[in-house]
C-alpha positions as CSV (number, residue, x, y, z in Angstrom):
1,Y,104.8,86.4,127.6
2,T,102.4,83.5,127.7
3,L,100.4,82.3,130.8
4,N,98.4,79.1,130.3
5,T,97.1,77.3,133.4
6,G,94.2,74.9,134.0
7,I,92.9,71.8,135.7
8,E,91.7,68.5,134.4
9,T,89.8,65.7,136.0
10,S,88.1,62.4,135.2
11,L,85.3,60.9,137.2
12,W,83.4,57.5,137.3
13,N,86.0,55.4,135.5
14,N,86.6,58.1,132.8
15,R,82.9,58.4,132.1
16,I,83.1,62.2,132.8
17,Q,86.0,64.3,131.7
18,L,86.2,67.9,132.7
19,S,88.8,70.6,132.1
20,L,89.0,74.3,132.8
21,G,91.8,76.6,131.7
22,Y,92.8,80.2,131.6
23,Y,95.2,81.8,129.1
24,N,96.8,85.3,128.9
25,I,99.1,86.0,126.0
26,K,100.9,89.3,125.2
27,A,102.8,89.6,122.0
28,K,105.3,92.4,121.1
29,N,106.8,93.4,117.8
30,V,103.7,92.1,115.9
31,L,103.8,92.7,112.2
32,L,100.8,94.9,111.2
33,S,99.6,96.6,108.1
34,G,100.0,100.4,108.4
35,S,98.1,103.2,106.6
36,Y,101.0,104.9,104.9
37,S,104.7,105.2,104.8
38,A,106.2,108.7,105.0
39,I,109.7,107.2,104.2
40,L,108.9,104.9,101.4
41,G,106.1,107.0,99.9
42,T,103.7,104.0,99.6
43,S,100.0,104.0,100.5
44,A,100.4,101.0,102.8
45,Y,103.3,99.3,104.6
46,Y,104.1,96.7,107.3
47,S,105.8,97.4,110.6
48,N,106.6,95.7,113.8
49,D,105.1,98.3,116.0
50,G,102.2,96.2,117.3
51,E,101.7,95.0,120.8
52,L,98.6,92.7,121.2
53,S,97.0,90.9,124.2
54,S,94.7,87.9,124.1
55,K,93.1,86.3,127.1
56,G,90.2,84.1,128.0
57,F,88.9,80.9,129.6
58,E,88.5,77.4,128.1
59,L,86.0,74.9,129.3
60,S,85.5,71.4,128.0
61,L,83.2,68.6,129.1
62,A,82.8,65.0,127.8
63,I,80.3,62.4,129.1
64,S,80.1,58.7,128.1
65,P,76.5,57.5,128.9
66,I,77.4,54.1,127.5
67,Y,80.8,52.6,128.2
68,T,81.2,48.9,127.7
69,K,84.1,46.7,126.6
70,D,83.3,46.9,122.8
71,F,81.1,50.0,122.6
72,R,81.4,53.6,123.9
73,W,79.2,56.6,123.2
74,T,80.5,60.0,124.1
75,I,78.9,63.4,123.9
76,G,80.5,66.7,124.9
77,G,81.6,70.2,124.0
78,N,83.9,73.0,124.6
79,V,83.8,76.8,124.8
80,T,86.5,79.4,124.7
81,T,86.1,83.0,125.5
82,L,88.3,85.4,123.6
83,K,89.3,89.0,124.3
84,N,91.8,90.5,121.9
85,K,93.1,94.1,122.4
86,V,95.7,96.3,120.7
87,E,97.9,97.6,123.4
88,K,100.3,99.7,121.4
89,L,101.0,100.8,117.8
90,G,104.3,102.5,118.3
91,S,103.8,106.3,117.9
92,E,100.4,105.9,116.2
93,N,97.0,105.5,117.7
94,S,95.4,103.7,114.8
95,Y,96.0,102.3,111.3
96,I,93.3,102.3,108.7
97,T,93.4,100.0,105.7
98,T,91.1,100.5,102.7
99,L,90.0,97.4,100.8
100,T,89.5,97.1,97.1
101,D,85.7,97.9,97.4
102,N,86.6,101.0,99.5
103,A,85.5,99.4,102.7
104,E,87.8,100.2,105.6
105,I,89.2,98.2,108.6
106,I,90.9,99.8,111.5
107,T,93.6,98.6,113.9
108,Q,93.2,101.0,116.9
109,V,94.7,101.0,120.4
110,G,92.1,99.5,122.8
111,E,90.1,97.7,120.2
112,N,90.3,94.4,118.3
113,P,92.8,94.4,115.5
114,Y,91.4,94.8,112.0
115,S,87.9,95.9,113.2
116,F,85.2,97.1,110.8
117,Y,85.3,100.9,110.4
118,G,82.8,103.3,108.9
119,Y,79.6,105.3,109.4
120,K,76.9,104.1,111.8
121,S,73.5,104.0,110.1
122,L,70.2,104.9,111.7
123,G,68.2,103.7,108.7
124,V,66.9,105.6,105.7
125,F,65.2,109.0,105.6
126,S,61.7,107.9,104.6
127,T,60.3,111.4,104.1
128,T,61.5,114.8,103.1
129,S,60.3,116.2,106.5
130,E,62.5,113.6,108.3
131,A,65.5,114.6,106.3
132,E,64.9,118.3,106.9
133,T,64.6,117.8,110.6
134,A,67.9,116.0,110.8
135,N,69.5,118.9,108.8
136,L,72.5,117.0,107.7
137,T,74.9,117.6,104.8
138,N,77.7,115.6,103.3
139,R,81.3,116.7,103.0
140,S,80.4,118.6,99.8
141,G,77.7,120.6,101.5
142,V,74.8,118.8,99.8
143,K,71.8,118.2,102.1
144,F,70.5,114.6,102.7
145,Q,67.1,114.0,101.2
146,A,64.4,111.4,101.4
147,G,65.7,108.0,100.4
148,D,69.2,108.7,101.6
149,I,70.9,106.7,104.3
150,H,70.6,108.4,107.7
151,Y,74.1,108.3,109.1
152,M,74.8,109.2,112.8
153,D,76.4,112.5,113.3
154,M,78.9,111.5,116.0
155,N,80.3,115.0,116.7
156,N,77.0,116.8,116.2
157,D,78.4,119.3,113.7
158,G,75.7,118.7,111.1
159,V,78.2,117.4,108.5
160,I,78.8,113.7,107.7
161,N,82.5,113.2,107.0
162,D,85.5,111.2,108.2
163,K,85.1,112.6,111.7
164,D,81.9,110.6,112.1
165,K,83.4,107.2,111.3
166,V,83.5,104.7,114.2
167,V,84.4,101.1,115.0
168,L,81.4,99.1,113.8
169,G,82.4,95.7,115.0
170,S,84.9,92.9,114.6
171,A,85.1,89.5,113.0
172,T,86.7,88.2,116.2
173,P,84.1,86.3,118.3
174,D,83.4,86.8,122.0
175,M,83.4,83.1,122.3
176,F,83.7,80.0,120.1
177,G,83.7,76.2,120.5
178,S,82.2,73.0,119.4
179,I,79.7,70.3,120.3
180,F,80.4,66.7,119.4
181,T,79.2,63.1,119.7
182,R,81.4,60.1,119.1
183,F,80.5,56.4,118.7
184,E,83.3,53.8,119.1
185,Y,82.8,50.1,118.4
186,K,85.9,48.0,118.6
187,Q,88.2,49.4,115.9
188,F,85.7,51.7,114.3
189,T,84.9,55.3,115.3
190,L,82.3,57.7,114.0
191,D,82.6,61.4,115.0
192,M,80.2,64.3,114.4
193,T,81.3,67.8,115.4
194,F,79.4,71.0,115.1
195,A,81.4,74.3,115.5
196,Y,80.0,77.7,116.6
197,S,81.0,81.2,117.3
198,I,79.1,84.0,119.2
199,G,79.6,87.7,119.2
200,N,81.4,88.2,115.9
201,D,80.3,90.4,113.0
202,A,80.4,89.6,109.3
203,Y,81.0,92.0,106.5
204,N,78.6,91.4,103.6
205,A,80.8,92.3,100.6
206,V,78.3,90.9,98.1
207,R,75.6,93.3,99.3
208,R,78.1,96.2,99.4
209,I,78.9,95.7,95.7
210,T,75.5,94.8,94.4
211,E,73.6,97.6,96.2
212,S,76.2,100.4,95.9
213,G,75.7,101.1,92.2
214,V,79.4,100.8,91.5
215,A,79.1,97.5,89.6
216,E,76.4,98.2,87.1
217,P,76.3,94.6,85.5
218,N,75.8,93.2,89.0
219,T,73.1,94.9,90.9
220,T,70.2,93.6,93.0
221,L,66.6,94.1,92.0
222,S,66.0,96.3,95.1
223,L,68.4,98.9,93.6
224,S,66.3,99.3,90.5
225,L,63.0,99.7,92.3
């Protein structure tokens, strides 16, 4: 279903225009990318198991400090809050999709769809003593040493493996909008608009490739130091 309600008002001969709205959208039978298909035998598939919800507020304000017969100057902006959540995934709790560079994104009940998924880093082991104190091993039983990335052991079992992967963030912003100014003179109009978003994360694929060592012809200088 879709709920979209709001109010709009104009004051002082349209010099001030204000609007406030609220939306709440729930979608069923959403087509999502799954992790595997037991029937088709493929590594990835699409299904209509998804139920998503999206809700938030919308606020916009425009003010015209100068408003004459031939000339009008307007400044304003708008902001929209956004909260997306996966409500259901059929019989599954999550779908994990692996990208071409082995990065992973997850669609999980209770989270944003297509969130970033992986290990949470605490930095780098700067000394051997620091690595020995952490006493962590990888899935092959090899201990972490100085210079290795210090991953958070989420289940405190001393082993860094798939059980320690968590939702790291989402490309979906908490809020977004724009700020604009407009000049109108008779039949001519000049607009300048600046868009923004807040609260979203970005995946740095370039750094992932150039600092991972998997692409030897394309590595950063820091990797060779």
